[in-house]
mmCIF file of the N, C-alpha and C atoms, coordinates in Angstrom:
data_MODEL
# 
_entry.id   MODEL 
# 
loop_
_atom_site.group_PDB 
_atom_site.id 
_atom_site.type_symbol 
_atom_site.label_atom_id 
_atom_site.label_alt_id 
_atom_site.label_comp_id 
_atom_site.label_asym_id 
_atom_site.label_entity_id 
_atom_site.label_seq_id 
_atom_site.pdbx_PDB_ins_code 
_atom_site.Cartn_x 
_atom_site.Cartn_y 
_atom_site.Cartn_z 
_atom_site.occupancy 
_atom_site.B_iso_or_equiv 
_atom_site.pdbx_formal_charge 
_atom_site.auth_seq_id 
_atom_site.auth_comp_id 
_atom_site.auth_asym_id 
_atom_site.auth_atom_id 
_atom_site.pdbx_PDB_model_num 
ATOM 1   N N  . GLU A 1 1  ? 141.575 104.828 -12.385 1.00 0.00 ? 1  GLU A N  1 
ATOM 2   C CA . GLU A 1 1  ? 142.833 104.611 -11.682 1.00 0.00 ? 1  GLU A CA 1 
ATOM 3   C C  . GLU A 1 1  ? 143.672 105.897 -11.692 1.00 0.00 ? 1  GLU A C  1 
ATOM 4   N N  . HIS A 1 2  ? 143.825 106.513 -12.859 1.00 0.00 ? 2  HIS A N  1 
ATOM 5   C CA . HIS A 1 2  ? 144.569 107.769 -12.969 1.00 0.00 ? 2  HIS A CA 1 
ATOM 6   C C  . HIS A 1 2  ? 143.877 108.854 -12.138 1.00 0.00 ? 2  HIS A C  1 
ATOM 7   N N  . HIS A 1 3  ? 142.552 108.902 -12.231 1.00 0.00 ? 3  HIS A N  1 
ATOM 8   C CA . HIS A 1 3  ? 141.765 109.871 -11.468 1.00 0.00 ? 3  HIS A CA 1 
ATOM 9   C C  . HIS A 1 3  ? 141.992 109.702 -9.973  1.00 0.00 ? 3  HIS A C  1 
ATOM 10  N N  . ASP A 1 4  ? 142.013 108.457 -9.499  1.00 0.00 ? 4  ASP A N  1 
ATOM 11  C CA . ASP A 1 4  ? 142.230 108.187 -8.075  1.00 0.00 ? 4  ASP A CA 1 
ATOM 12  C C  . ASP A 1 4  ? 143.572 108.733 -7.606  1.00 0.00 ? 4  ASP A C  1 
ATOM 13  N N  . GLY A 1 5  ? 144.601 108.574 -8.424  1.00 0.00 ? 5  GLY A N  1 
ATOM 14  C CA . GLY A 1 5  ? 145.926 109.082 -8.081  1.00 0.00 ? 5  GLY A CA 1 
ATOM 15  C C  . GLY A 1 5  ? 145.942 110.593 -7.954  1.00 0.00 ? 5  GLY A C  1 
ATOM 16  N N  . ILE A 1 6  ? 145.232 111.251 -8.850  1.00 0.00 ? 6  ILE A N  1 
ATOM 17  C CA . ILE A 1 6  ? 145.158 112.713 -8.806  1.00 0.00 ? 6  ILE A CA 1 
ATOM 18  C C  . ILE A 1 6  ? 144.445 113.168 -7.533  1.00 0.00 ? 6  ILE A C  1 
ATOM 19  N N  . VAL A 1 7  ? 143.314 112.544 -7.233  1.00 0.00 ? 7  VAL A N  1 
ATOM 20  C CA . VAL A 1 7  ? 142.546 112.913 -6.038  1.00 0.00 ? 7  VAL A CA 1 
ATOM 21  C C  . VAL A 1 7  ? 143.364 112.680 -4.773  1.00 0.00 ? 7  VAL A C  1 
ATOM 22  N N  . GLU A 1 8  ? 144.089 111.577 -4.718  1.00 0.00 ? 8  GLU A N  1 
ATOM 23  C CA . GLU A 1 8  ? 144.892 111.266 -3.534  1.00 0.00 ? 8  GLU A CA 1 
ATOM 24  C C  . GLU A 1 8  ? 145.961 112.327 -3.272  1.00 0.00 ? 8  GLU A C  1 
ATOM 25  N N  . HIS A 1 9  ? 146.443 112.983 -4.319  1.00 0.00 ? 9  HIS A N  1 
ATOM 26  C CA . HIS A 1 9  ? 147.498 113.985 -4.146  1.00 0.00 ? 9  HIS A CA 1 
ATOM 27  C C  . HIS A 1 9  ? 146.963 115.405 -3.928  1.00 0.00 ? 9  HIS A C  1 
ATOM 28  N N  . LEU A 1 10 ? 145.669 115.601 -4.094  1.00 0.00 ? 10 LEU A N  1 
ATOM 29  C CA . LEU A 1 10 ? 145.104 116.936 -3.927  1.00 0.00 ? 10 LEU A CA 1 
ATOM 30  C C  . LEU A 1 10 ? 145.368 117.511 -2.538  1.00 0.00 ? 10 LEU A C  1 
ATOM 31  N N  . VAL A 1 11 ? 145.176 116.715 -1.515  1.00 0.00 ? 11 VAL A N  1 
ATOM 32  C CA . VAL A 1 11 ? 145.350 117.195 -0.140  1.00 0.00 ? 11 VAL A CA 1 
ATOM 33  C C  . VAL A 1 11 ? 146.798 117.605 0.105   1.00 0.00 ? 11 VAL A C  1 
ATOM 34  N N  . ASP A 1 12 ? 147.737 116.765 -0.313  1.00 0.00 ? 12 ASP A N  1 
ATOM 35  C CA . ASP A 1 12 ? 149.158 117.095 -0.128  1.00 0.00 ? 12 ASP A CA 1 
ATOM 36  C C  . ASP A 1 12 ? 149.540 118.346 -0.906  1.00 0.00 ? 12 ASP A C  1 
ATOM 37  N N  . ASN A 1 13 ? 149.038 118.463 -2.124  1.00 0.00 ? 13 ASN A N  1 
ATOM 38  C CA . ASN A 1 13 ? 149.345 119.641 -2.938  1.00 0.00 ? 13 ASN A CA 1 
ATOM 39  C C  . ASN A 1 13 ? 148.780 120.908 -2.306  1.00 0.00 ? 13 ASN A C  1 
ATOM 40  N N  . LEU A 1 14 ? 147.558 120.823 -1.792  1.00 0.00 ? 14 LEU A N  1 
ATOM 41  C CA . LEU A 1 14 ? 146.954 121.979 -1.136  1.00 0.00 ? 14 LEU A CA 1 
ATOM 42  C C  . LEU A 1 14 ? 147.722 122.350 0.125   1.00 0.00 ? 14 LEU A C  1 
ATOM 43  N N  . ARG A 1 15 ? 148.132 121.358 0.891   1.00 0.00 ? 15 ARG A N  1 
ATOM 44  C CA . ARG A 1 15 ? 148.917 121.616 2.107   1.00 0.00 ? 15 ARG A CA 1 
ATOM 45  C C  . ARG A 1 15 ? 150.215 122.361 1.753   1.00 0.00 ? 15 ARG A C  1 
ATOM 46  N N  . GLU A 1 16 ? 150.852 121.941 0.676   1.00 0.00 ? 16 GLU A N  1 
ATOM 47  C CA . GLU A 1 16 ? 152.088 122.594 0.245   1.00 0.00 ? 16 GLU A CA 1 
ATOM 48  C C  . GLU A 1 16 ? 151.831 124.042 -0.167  1.00 0.00 ? 16 GLU A C  1 
ATOM 49  N N  . LEU A 1 17 ? 150.741 124.280 -0.889  1.00 0.00 ? 17 LEU A N  1 
ATOM 50  C CA . LEU A 1 17 ? 150.392 125.647 -1.278  1.00 0.00 ? 17 LEU A CA 1 
ATOM 51  C C  . LEU A 1 17 ? 150.124 126.514 -0.051  1.00 0.00 ? 17 LEU A C  1 
ATOM 52  N N  . GLU A 1 18 ? 149.446 125.952 0.938   1.00 0.00 ? 18 GLU A N  1 
ATOM 53  C CA . GLU A 1 18 ? 149.183 126.690 2.181   1.00 0.00 ? 18 GLU A CA 1 
ATOM 54  C C  . GLU A 1 18 ? 150.483 127.036 2.896   1.00 0.00 ? 18 GLU A C  1 
ATOM 55  N N  . ASN A 1 19 ? 151.355 126.057 3.036   1.00 0.00 ? 19 ASN A N  1 
ATOM 56  C CA . ASN A 1 19 ? 152.619 126.262 3.750   1.00 0.00 ? 19 ASN A CA 1 
ATOM 57  C C  . ASN A 1 19 ? 153.510 127.281 3.053   1.00 0.00 ? 19 ASN A C  1 
ATOM 58  N N  . ASP A 1 20 ? 153.478 127.285 1.731   1.00 0.00 ? 20 ASP A N  1 
ATOM 59  C CA . ASP A 1 20 ? 154.296 128.231 0.964   1.00 0.00 ? 20 ASP A CA 1 
ATOM 60  C C  . ASP A 1 20 ? 153.662 129.617 0.888   1.00 0.00 ? 20 ASP A C  1 
ATOM 61  N N  . LYS A 1 21 ? 152.428 129.730 1.378   1.00 0.00 ? 21 LYS A N  1 
ATOM 62  C CA . LYS A 1 21 ? 151.689 131.003 1.394   1.00 0.00 ? 21 LYS A CA 1 
ATOM 63  C C  . LYS A 1 21 ? 151.680 131.673 0.018   1.00 0.00 ? 21 LYS A C  1 
ATOM 64  N N  . ILE A 1 22 ? 151.378 130.879 -0.990  1.00 0.00 ? 22 ILE A N  1 
ATOM 65  C CA . ILE A 1 22 ? 151.355 131.366 -2.370  1.00 0.00 ? 22 ILE A CA 1 
ATOM 66  C C  . ILE A 1 22 ? 150.119 132.229 -2.637  1.00 0.00 ? 22 ILE A C  1 
ATOM 67  N N  . PHE A 1 23 ? 149.010 131.914 -1.967  1.00 0.00 ? 23 PHE A N  1 
ATOM 68  C CA . PHE A 1 23 ? 147.764 132.633 -2.201  1.00 0.00 ? 23 PHE A CA 1 
ATOM 69  C C  . PHE A 1 23 ? 147.360 133.430 -0.967  1.00 0.00 ? 23 PHE A C  1 
ATOM 70  N N  . ASN A 1 24 ? 146.701 134.579 -1.201  1.00 0.00 ? 24 ASN A N  1 
ATOM 71  C CA . ASN A 1 24 ? 146.185 135.392 -0.100  1.00 0.00 ? 24 ASN A CA 1 
ATOM 72  C C  . ASN A 1 24 ? 144.956 134.762 0.535   1.00 0.00 ? 24 ASN A C  1 
ATOM 73  N N  . GLN A 1 25 ? 144.212 134.029 -0.265  1.00 0.00 ? 25 GLN A N  1 
ATOM 74  C CA . GLN A 1 25 ? 142.969 133.428 0.215   1.00 0.00 ? 25 GLN A CA 1 
ATOM 75  C C  . GLN A 1 25 ? 142.735 132.101 -0.498  1.00 0.00 ? 25 GLN A C  1 
ATOM 76  N N  . ILE A 1 26 ? 142.260 131.121 0.256   1.00 0.00 ? 26 ILE A N  1 
ATOM 77  C CA . ILE A 1 26 ? 141.883 129.823 -0.309  1.00 0.00 ? 26 ILE A CA 1 
ATOM 78  C C  . ILE A 1 26 ? 140.446 129.549 0.102   1.00 0.00 ? 26 ILE A C  1 
ATOM 79  N N  . GLN A 1 27 ? 139.637 129.177 -0.866  1.00 0.00 ? 27 GLN A N  1 
ATOM 80  C CA . GLN A 1 27 ? 138.256 128.797 -0.601  1.00 0.00 ? 27 GLN A CA 1 
ATOM 81  C C  . GLN A 1 27 ? 138.007 127.428 -1.217  1.00 0.00 ? 27 GLN A C  1 
ATOM 82  N N  . ILE A 1 28 ? 137.158 126.643 -0.561  1.00 0.00 ? 28 ILE A N  1 
ATOM 83  C CA . ILE A 1 28 ? 136.770 125.332 -1.070  1.00 0.00 ? 28 ILE A CA 1 
ATOM 84  C C  . ILE A 1 28 ? 135.254 125.318 -1.185  1.00 0.00 ? 28 ILE A C  1 
ATOM 85  N N  . TYR A 1 29 ? 134.781 124.907 -2.355  1.00 0.00 ? 29 TYR A N  1 
ATOM 86  C CA . TYR A 1 29 ? 133.347 124.855 -2.626  1.00 0.00 ? 29 TYR A CA 1 
ATOM 87  C C  . TYR A 1 29 ? 132.900 123.430 -2.911  1.00 0.00 ? 29 TYR A C  1 
ATOM 88  N N  . GLN A 1 30 ? 131.669 123.130 -2.528  1.00 0.00 ? 30 GLN A N  1 
ATOM 89  C CA . GLN A 1 30 ? 131.069 121.854 -2.873  1.00 0.00 ? 30 GLN A CA 1 
ATOM 90  C C  . GLN A 1 30 ? 130.397 121.981 -4.239  1.00 0.00 ? 30 GLN A C  1 
ATOM 91  N N  . ARG A 1 31 ? 129.932 120.855 -4.752  1.00 0.00 ? 31 ARG A N  1 
ATOM 92  C CA . ARG A 1 31 ? 129.290 120.853 -6.069  1.00 0.00 ? 31 ARG A CA 1 
ATOM 93  C C  . ARG A 1 31 ? 128.064 121.747 -6.123  1.00 0.00 ? 31 ARG A C  1 
ATOM 94  N N  . ASP A 1 32 ? 127.387 121.913 -5.005  1.00 0.00 ? 32 ASP A N  1 
ATOM 95  C CA . ASP A 1 32 ? 126.195 122.768 -4.982  1.00 0.00 ? 32 ASP A CA 1 
ATOM 96  C C  . ASP A 1 32 ? 126.559 124.249 -4.856  1.00 0.00 ? 32 ASP A C  1 
ATOM 97  N N  . GLN A 1 33 ? 127.832 124.554 -4.985  1.00 0.00 ? 33 GLN A N  1 
ATOM 98  C CA . GLN A 1 33 ? 128.404 125.900 -4.955  1.00 0.00 ? 33 GLN A CA 1 
ATOM 99  C C  . GLN A 1 33 ? 128.383 126.537 -3.569  1.00 0.00 ? 33 GLN A C  1 
ATOM 100 N N  . SER A 1 34 ? 128.189 125.736 -2.529  1.00 0.00 ? 34 SER A N  1 
ATOM 101 C CA . SER A 1 34 ? 128.271 126.269 -1.173  1.00 0.00 ? 34 SER A CA 1 
ATOM 102 C C  . SER A 1 34 ? 129.732 126.249 -0.721  1.00 0.00 ? 34 SER A C  1 
ATOM 103 N N  . CYS A 1 35 ? 130.142 127.342 -0.102  1.00 0.00 ? 35 CYS A N  1 
ATOM 104 C CA . CYS A 1 35 ? 131.518 127.461 0.376   1.00 0.00 ? 35 CYS A CA 1 
ATOM 105 C C  . CYS A 1 35 ? 131.651 126.709 1.698   1.00 0.00 ? 35 CYS A C  1 
ATOM 106 N N  . ILE A 1 36 ? 132.551 125.733 1.723   1.00 0.00 ? 36 ILE A N  1 
ATOM 107 C CA . ILE A 1 36 ? 132.757 124.962 2.952   1.00 0.00 ? 36 ILE A CA 1 
ATOM 108 C C  . ILE A 1 36 ? 134.046 125.356 3.662   1.00 0.00 ? 36 ILE A C  1 
ATOM 109 N N  . TYR A 1 37 ? 134.844 126.207 3.021   1.00 0.00 ? 37 TYR A N  1 
ATOM 110 C CA . TYR A 1 37 ? 136.077 126.670 3.656   1.00 0.00 ? 37 TYR A CA 1 
ATOM 111 C C  . TYR A 1 37 ? 136.479 128.013 3.067   1.00 0.00 ? 37 TYR A C  1 
ATOM 112 N N  . ASP A 1 38 ? 136.869 128.920 3.941   1.00 0.00 ? 38 ASP A N  1 
ATOM 113 C CA . ASP A 1 38 ? 137.405 130.216 3.533   1.00 0.00 ? 38 ASP A CA 1 
ATOM 114 C C  . ASP A 1 38 ? 138.542 130.548 4.494   1.00 0.00 ? 38 ASP A C  1 
ATOM 115 N N  . SER A 1 39 ? 139.737 130.649 3.970   1.00 0.00 ? 39 SER A N  1 
ATOM 116 C CA . SER A 1 39 ? 140.915 130.865 4.818   1.00 0.00 ? 39 SER A CA 1 
ATOM 117 C C  . SER A 1 39 ? 140.868 132.189 5.576   1.00 0.00 ? 39 SER A C  1 
ATOM 118 N N  . GLN A 1 40 ? 140.077 133.148 5.099   1.00 0.00 ? 40 GLN A N  1 
ATOM 119 C CA . GLN A 1 40 ? 139.976 134.422 5.800   1.00 0.00 ? 40 GLN A CA 1 
ATOM 120 C C  . GLN A 1 40 ? 139.007 134.357 6.983   1.00 0.00 ? 40 GLN A C  1 
ATOM 121 N N  . VAL A 1 41 ? 138.263 133.259 7.074   1.00 0.00 ? 41 VAL A N  1 
ATOM 122 C CA . VAL A 1 41 ? 137.284 133.094 8.148   1.00 0.00 ? 41 VAL A CA 1 
ATOM 123 C C  . VAL A 1 41 ? 137.649 131.924 9.059   1.00 0.00 ? 41 VAL A C  1 
ATOM 124 N N  . ASP A 1 42 ? 137.999 130.807 8.451   1.00 0.00 ? 42 ASP A N  1 
ATOM 125 C CA . ASP A 1 42 ? 138.229 129.568 9.192   1.00 0.00 ? 42 ASP A CA 1 
ATOM 126 C C  . ASP A 1 42 ? 139.661 129.475 9.714   1.00 0.00 ? 42 ASP A C  1 
ATOM 127 N N  . GLN A 1 43 ? 139.804 128.915 10.917  1.00 0.00 ? 43 GLN A N  1 
ATOM 128 C CA . GLN A 1 43 ? 141.118 128.778 11.547  1.00 0.00 ? 43 GLN A CA 1 
ATOM 129 C C  . GLN A 1 43 ? 141.812 127.464 11.188  1.00 0.00 ? 43 GLN A C  1 
ATOM 130 N N  . ILE A 1 44 ? 141.043 126.443 10.848  1.00 0.00 ? 44 ILE A N  1 
ATOM 131 C CA . ILE A 1 44 ? 141.584 125.132 10.486  1.00 0.00 ? 44 ILE A CA 1 
ATOM 132 C C  . ILE A 1 44 ? 142.250 125.237 9.103   1.00 0.00 ? 44 ILE A C  1 
ATOM 133 N N  . SER A 1 45 ? 143.116 124.308 8.771   1.00 0.00 ? 45 SER A N  1 
ATOM 134 C CA . SER A 1 45 ? 143.779 124.372 7.468   1.00 0.00 ? 45 SER A CA 1 
ATOM 135 C C  . SER A 1 45 ? 142.859 123.878 6.359   1.00 0.00 ? 45 SER A C  1 
ATOM 136 N N  . ALA A 1 46 ? 143.030 124.430 5.180   1.00 0.00 ? 46 ALA A N  1 
ATOM 137 C CA . ALA A 1 46 ? 142.252 124.017 4.009   1.00 0.00 ? 46 ALA A CA 1 
ATOM 138 C C  . ALA A 1 46 ? 142.495 122.551 3.695   1.00 0.00 ? 46 ALA A C  1 
ATOM 139 N N  . ALA A 1 47 ? 143.725 122.089 3.875   1.00 0.00 ? 47 ALA A N  1 
ATOM 140 C CA . ALA A 1 47 ? 144.056 120.690 3.586   1.00 0.00 ? 47 ALA A CA 1 
ATOM 141 C C  . ALA A 1 47 ? 143.264 119.741 4.481   1.00 0.00 ? 47 ALA A C  1 
ATOM 142 N N  . GLU A 1 48 ? 143.075 120.111 5.741   1.00 0.00 ? 48 GLU A N  1 
ATOM 143 C CA . GLU A 1 48 ? 142.291 119.266 6.655   1.00 0.00 ? 48 GLU A CA 1 
ATOM 144 C C  . GLU A 1 48 ? 140.831 119.198 6.219   1.00 0.00 ? 48 GLU A C  1 
ATOM 145 N N  . VAL A 1 49 ? 140.291 120.333 5.808   1.00 0.00 ? 49 VAL A N  1 
ATOM 146 C CA . VAL A 1 49 ? 138.902 120.377 5.343   1.00 0.00 ? 49 VAL A CA 1 
ATOM 147 C C  . VAL A 1 49 ? 138.746 119.543 4.078   1.00 0.00 ? 49 VAL A C  1 
ATOM 148 N N  . LEU A 1 50 ? 139.687 119.684 3.151   1.00 0.00 ? 50 LEU A N  1 
ATOM 149 C CA . LEU A 1 50 ? 139.624 118.916 1.908   1.00 0.00 ? 50 LEU A CA 1 
ATOM 150 C C  . LEU A 1 50 ? 139.766 117.425 2.181   1.00 0.00 ? 50 LEU A C  1 
ATOM 151 N N  . GLN A 1 51 ? 140.646 117.062 3.094   1.00 0.00 ? 51 GLN A N  1 
ATOM 152 C CA . GLN A 1 51 ? 140.830 115.654 3.473   1.00 0.00 ? 51 GLN A CA 1 
ATOM 153 C C  . GLN A 1 51 ? 139.508 115.061 3.956   1.00 0.00 ? 51 GLN A C  1 
ATOM 154 N N  . GLU A 1 52 ? 138.837 115.777 4.835   1.00 0.00 ? 52 GLU A N  1 
ATOM 155 C CA . GLU A 1 52 ? 137.561 115.293 5.370   1.00 0.00 ? 52 GLU A CA 1 
ATOM 156 C C  . GLU A 1 52 ? 136.489 115.244 4.280   1.00 0.00 ? 52 GLU A C  1 
ATOM 157 N N  . CYS A 1 53 ? 136.486 116.238 3.424   1.00 0.00 ? 53 CYS A N  1 
ATOM 158 C CA . CYS A 1 53 ? 135.494 116.294 2.348   1.00 0.00 ? 53 CYS A CA 1 
ATOM 159 C C  . CYS A 1 53 ? 135.664 115.130 1.372   1.00 0.00 ? 53 CYS A C  1 
ATOM 160 N N  . LEU A 1 54 ? 136.900 114.829 1.013   1.00 0.00 ? 54 LEU A N  1 
ATOM 161 C CA . LEU A 1 54 ? 137.163 113.786 0.015   1.00 0.00 ? 54 LEU A CA 1 
ATOM 162 C C  . LEU A 1 54 ? 137.144 112.380 0.594   1.00 0.00 ? 54 LEU A C  1 
ATOM 163 N N  . PHE A 1 55 ? 137.636 112.221 1.809   1.00 0.00 ? 55 PHE A N  1 
ATOM 164 C CA . PHE A 1 55 ? 137.856 110.877 2.348   1.00 0.00 ? 55 PHE A CA 1 
ATOM 165 C C  . PHE A 1 55 ? 137.143 110.613 3.674   1.00 0.00 ? 55 PHE A C  1 
ATOM 166 N N  . GLY A 1 56 ? 136.402 111.594 4.163   1.00 0.00 ? 56 GLY A N  1 
ATOM 167 C CA . GLY A 1 56 ? 135.734 111.450 5.452   1.00 0.00 ? 56 GLY A CA 1 
ATOM 168 C C  . GLY A 1 56 ? 134.403 110.726 5.343   1.00 0.00 ? 56 GLY A C  1 
ATOM 169 N N  . LYS A 1 57 ? 133.642 110.824 6.403   1.00 0.00 ? 57 LYS A N  1 
ATOM 170 C CA . LYS A 1 57 ? 132.340 110.175 6.480   1.00 0.00 ? 57 LYS A CA 1 
ATOM 171 C C  . LYS A 1 57 ? 131.412 110.717 5.393   1.00 0.00 ? 57 LYS A C  1 
ATOM 172 N N  . TRP A 1 58 ? 130.617 109.830 4.831   1.00 0.00 ? 58 TRP A N  1 
ATOM 173 C CA . TRP A 1 58 ? 129.673 110.218 3.786   1.00 0.00 ? 58 TRP A CA 1 
ATOM 174 C C  . TRP A 1 58 ? 128.530 111.039 4.378   1.00 0.00 ? 58 TRP A C  1 
ATOM 175 N N  . SER A 1 59 ? 128.047 111.998 3.602   1.00 0.00 ? 59 SER A N  1 
ATOM 176 C CA . SER A 1 59 ? 126.883 112.777 4.019   1.00 0.00 ? 59 SER A CA 1 
ATOM 177 C C  . SER A 1 59 ? 125.620 111.946 3.797   1.00 0.00 ? 59 SER A C  1 
ATOM 178 N N  . LYS A 1 60 ? 124.527 112.392 4.375   1.00 0.00 ? 60 LYS A N  1 
ATOM 179 C CA . LYS A 1 60 ? 123.234 111.710 4.189   1.00 0.00 ? 60 LYS A CA 1 
ATOM 180 C C  . LYS A 1 60 ? 122.846 111.699 2.711   1.00 0.00 ? 60 LYS A C  1 
ATOM 181 N N  . VAL A 1 61 ? 123.117 112.784 2.013   1.00 0.00 ? 61 VAL A N  1 
ATOM 182 C CA . VAL A 1 61 ? 122.798 112.863 0.582   1.00 0.00 ? 61 VAL A CA 1 
ATOM 183 C C  . VAL A 1 61 ? 123.597 111.818 -0.193  1.00 0.00 ? 61 VAL A C  1 
ATOM 184 N N  . GLU A 1 62 ? 124.888 111.699 0.114   1.00 0.00 ? 62 GLU A N  1 
ATOM 185 C CA . GLU A 1 62 ? 125.726 110.706 -0.567  1.00 0.00 ? 62 GLU A CA 1 
ATOM 186 C C  . GLU A 1 62 ? 125.252 109.284 -0.277  1.00 0.00 ? 62 GLU A C  1 
ATOM 187 N N  . GLU A 1 63 ? 124.882 109.022 0.975   1.00 0.00 ? 63 GLU A N  1 
ATOM 188 C CA . GLU A 1 63 ? 124.386 107.696 1.335   1.00 0.00 ? 63 GLU A CA 1 
ATOM 189 C C  . GLU A 1 63 ? 123.093 107.383 0.589   1.00 0.00 ? 63 GLU A C  1 
ATOM 190 N N  . GLU A 1 64 ? 122.218 108.373 0.470   1.00 0.00 ? 64 GLU A N  1 
ATOM 191 C CA . GLU A 1 64 ? 120.955 108.176 -0.247  1.00 0.00 ? 64 GLU A CA 1 
ATOM 192 C C  . GLU A 1 64 ? 121.206 107.954 -1.740  1.00 0.00 ? 64 GLU A C  1 
ATOM 193 N N  . MET A 1 65 ? 122.153 108.684 -2.299  1.00 0.00 ? 65 MET A N  1 
ATOM 194 C CA . MET A 1 65 ? 122.489 108.494 -3.715  1.00 0.00 ? 65 MET A CA 1 
ATOM 195 C C  . MET A 1 65 ? 123.035 107.092 -3.954  1.00 0.00 ? 65 MET A C  1 
ATOM 196 N N  . LEU A 1 66 ? 123.859 106.591 -3.053  1.00 0.00 ? 66 LEU A N  1 
ATOM 197 C CA . LEU A 1 66 ? 124.381 105.230 -3.167  1.00 0.00 ? 66 LEU A CA 1 
ATOM 198 C C  . LEU A 1 66 ? 123.240 104.223 -3.111  1.00 0.00 ? 66 LEU A C  1 
ATOM 199 N N  . LYS A 1 67 ? 122.332 104.419 -2.171  1.00 0.00 ? 67 LYS A N  1 
ATOM 200 C CA . LYS A 1 67 ? 121.194 103.512 -2.024  1.00 0.00 ? 67 LYS A CA 1 
ATOM 201 C C  . LYS A 1 67 ? 120.354 103.491 -3.298  1.00 0.00 ? 67 LYS A C  1 
ATOM 202 N N  . LEU A 1 68 ? 120.069 104.663 -3.849  1.00 0.00 ? 68 LEU A N  1 
ATOM 203 C CA . LEU A 1 68 ? 119.288 104.737 -5.082  1.00 0.00 ? 68 LEU A CA 1 
ATOM 204 C C  . LEU A 1 68 ? 120.017 104.068 -6.241  1.00 0.00 ? 68 LEU A C  1 
ATOM 205 N N  . GLY A 1 69 ? 121.321 104.277 -6.319  1.00 0.00 ? 69 GLY A N  1 
ATOM 206 C CA . GLY A 1 69 ? 122.118 103.641 -7.371  1.00 0.00 ? 69 GLY A CA 1 
ATOM 207 C C  . GLY A 1 69 ? 122.107 102.128 -7.258  1.00 0.00 ? 69 GLY A C  1 
ATOM 208 N N  . GLN A 1 70 ? 122.214 101.633 -6.040  1.00 0.00 ? 70 GLN A N  1 
ATOM 209 C CA . GLN A 1 70 ? 122.192 100.184 -5.825  1.00 0.00 ? 70 GLN A CA 1 
ATOM 210 C C  . GLN A 1 70 ? 120.831 99.598  -6.188  1.00 0.00 ? 70 GLN A C  1 
ATOM 211 N N  . GLU A 1 71 ? 119.767 100.312 -5.832  1.00 0.00 ? 71 GLU A N  1 
ATOM 212 C CA . GLU A 1 71 ? 118.421 99.852  -6.185  1.00 0.00 ? 71 GLU A CA 1 
ATOM 213 C C  . GLU A 1 71 ? 118.240 99.829  -7.698  1.00 0.00 ? 71 GLU A C  1 
ATOM 214 N N  . ARG A 1 72 ? 118.755 100.842 -8.359  1.00 0.00 ? 72 ARG A N  1 
ATOM 215 C CA . ARG A 1 72 ? 118.644 100.908 -9.829  1.00 0.00 ? 72 ARG A CA 1 
ATOM 216 C C  . ARG A 1 72 ? 119.422 99.771  -10.476 1.00 0.00 ? 72 ARG A C  1 
ATOM 217 N N  . LEU A 1 73 ? 120.612 99.482  -9.981  1.00 0.00 ? 73 LEU A N  1 
ATOM 218 C CA . LEU A 1 73 ? 121.396 98.363  -10.513 1.00 0.00 ? 73 LEU A CA 1 
ATOM 219 C C  . LEU A 1 73 ? 120.663 97.044  -10.315 1.00 0.00 ? 73 LEU A C  1 
ATOM 220 N N  . LYS A 1 74 ? 120.018 96.903  -9.167  1.00 0.00 ? 74 LYS A N  1 
ATOM 221 C CA . LYS A 1 74 ? 119.247 95.684  -8.897  1.00 0.00 ? 74 LYS A CA 1 
ATOM 222 C C  . LYS A 1 74 ? 118.101 95.560  -9.899  1.00 0.00 ? 74 LYS A C  1 
ATOM 223 N N  . GLU A 1 75 ? 117.410 96.673  -10.151 1.00 0.00 ? 75 GLU A N  1 
ATOM 224 C CA . GLU A 1 75 ? 116.319 96.676  -11.129 1.00 0.00 ? 75 GLU A CA 1 
ATOM 225 C C  . GLU A 1 75 ? 116.828 96.294  -12.515 1.00 0.00 ? 75 GLU A C  1 
ATOM 226 N N  . LEU A 1 76 ? 117.946 96.848  -12.916 1.00 0.00 ? 76 LEU A N  1 
ATOM 227 C CA . LEU A 1 76 ? 118.513 96.545  -14.233 1.00 0.00 ? 76 LEU A CA 1 
ATOM 228 C C  . LEU A 1 76 ? 118.912 95.082  -14.330 1.00 0.00 ? 76 LEU A C  1 
ATOM 229 N N  . GLY A 1 77 ? 119.416 94.529  -13.238 1.00 0.00 ? 77 GLY A N  1 
ATOM 230 C CA . GLY A 1 77 ? 119.788 93.116  -13.213 1.00 0.00 ? 77 GLY A CA 1 
ATOM 231 C C  . GLY A 1 77 ? 118.580 92.218  -13.380 1.00 0.00 ? 77 GLY A C  1 
ATOM 232 N N  . GLU A 1 78 ? 117.451 92.631  -12.816 1.00 0.00 ? 78 GLU A N  1 
ATOM 233 C CA . GLU A 1 78 ? 116.227 91.849  -12.933 1.00 0.00 ? 78 GLU A CA 1 
ATOM 234 C C  . GLU A 1 78 ? 115.649 91.934  -14.341 1.00 0.00 ? 78 GLU A C  1 
ATOM 235 N N  . ILE A 1 79 ? 115.876 93.039  -15.027 1.00 0.00 ? 79 ILE A N  1 
ATOM 236 C CA . ILE A 1 79 ? 115.395 93.202  -16.401 1.00 0.00 ? 79 ILE A CA 1 
ATOM 237 C C  . ILE A 1 79 ? 116.101 92.224  -17.328 1.00 0.00 ? 79 ILE A C  1 
ATOM 238 N N  . ASP A 1 80 ? 117.392 91.987  -17.095 1.00 0.00 ? 80 ASP A N  1 
ATOM 239 C CA . ASP A 1 80 ? 118.182 91.100  -17.948 1.00 0.00 ? 80 ASP A CA 1 
ATOM 240 C C  . ASP A 1 80 ? 117.757 89.646  -17.844 1.00 0.00 ? 80 ASP A C  1 
ATOM 241 N N  . LYS A 1 81 ? 117.043 89.281  -16.806 1.00 0.00 ? 81 LYS A N  1 
ATOM 242 C CA . LYS A 1 81 ? 116.688 87.869  -16.578 1.00 0.00 ? 81 LYS A CA 1 
ATOM 243 C C  . LYS A 1 81 ? 115.525 87.429  -17.423 1.00 0.00 ? 81 LYS A C  1 
# 
C-alpha cells in the first residue's frame, strides 16, 4: 500500500523536476538496463514516458511472466489438495 502511493507520485514528481529544470539531463532505464528515455535525444517529456512505462499497456514479457506466475500458483494449489 505504501509502495503504491510512492509509485503513483513518481510521475508528478518527475514532471515537477522537469518543469523546474533542475537537471541538465534526465534518463529513464528499464530493469534490463536499457535506456528508454534521454532528455537530450527525445522530444517527449520524461513524465509522459514514465507514465506509460508504469501504468501503460503491458509488454509481451510482462504478460508472459503473469501467465507463468498464474500457472505456478495453480500448480501449488493442486499440491495442497
